[in-house]
C-alpha positions as CSV (number, residue, x, y, z in Angstrom):
1,M,80.3,65.3,5.1
2,A,76.8,64.6,3.9
3,E,77.6,67.1,0.9
4,N,79.8,64.6,-0.7
5,V,77.5,61.7,-0.7
6,Q,75.7,61.0,-4.1
7,N,72.2,59.6,-4.1
8,P,72.3,56.3,-6.4
9,F,68.5,56.6,-7.0
10,K,69.2,59.9,-9.2
11,D,70.9,57.7,-11.6
12,I,67.9,55.4,-12.2
13,G,66.5,57.5,-14.8
14,K,69.9,57.9,-16.8
15,R,70.9,56.0,-19.8
16,I,72.8,52.9,-19.1
17,M,76.1,52.6,-21.2
18,E,77.1,49.5,-23.2
19,A,79.6,47.1,-21.4
20,P,82.9,46.5,-23.2
21,P,83.0,43.5,-25.5
22,N,85.8,41.7,-23.4
23,L,83.9,42.3,-20.2
24,K,80.6,40.7,-21.9
25,K,82.7,37.6,-22.9
26,K,84.3,37.1,-19.5
27,V,80.8,37.5,-17.8
28,M,79.2,35.0,-20.3
29,Q,82.0,32.7,-19.8
30,D,81.6,32.8,-15.9
31,V,77.9,32.3,-16.3
32,A,78.3,29.2,-18.5
33,A,80.9,27.7,-16.1
34,A,78.6,28.2,-13.1
35,K,75.8,26.6,-15.0
36,L,77.9,23.7,-16.0
37,F,78.8,23.4,-12.3
38,M,75.3,23.6,-11.1
39,D,74.2,20.9,-13.8
40,L,76.8,18.5,-12.8
41,A,76.1,18.9,-9.0
42,S,72.5,18.3,-9.7
43,L,73.1,15.2,-11.7
44,Y,75.4,13.8,-9.0
45,T,73.0,14.5,-6.3
46,V,70.0,13.0,-8.2
47,N,71.9,9.9,-9.0
48,T,73.2,9.4,-5.5
49,K,69.9,9.7,-4.0
50,E,68.4,7.3,-6.5
51,L,71.4,4.7,-5.8
52,L,70.8,4.9,-2.1
53,A,67.2,4.6,-2.3
54,S,67.6,1.3,-4.5
55,L,70.3,0.0,-1.9
56,F,67.9,0.3,1.0
57,K,64.9,-0.6,-0.7
58,T,63.2,-3.4,1.3
59,R,61.4,-6.1,-0.3
60,G,57.9,-7.4,0.5
61,K,57.5,-10.1,3.2
62,E,59.5,-13.0,2.3
63,Q,57.9,-16.2,3.5
């Protein structure tokens, strides 16, 4: 049973094959979409934090 298992570390020194163009395009589109969602989420959370901070901001002592 151990004879059928290949050692993945033996493949480290081998030359890496080029990915097909359609696969590259799909991966790059997925990365771009993920980056867009991360940027939108970041903008929303930052703005929400500032909005809540401004709503609950206390003023100095009013006399």
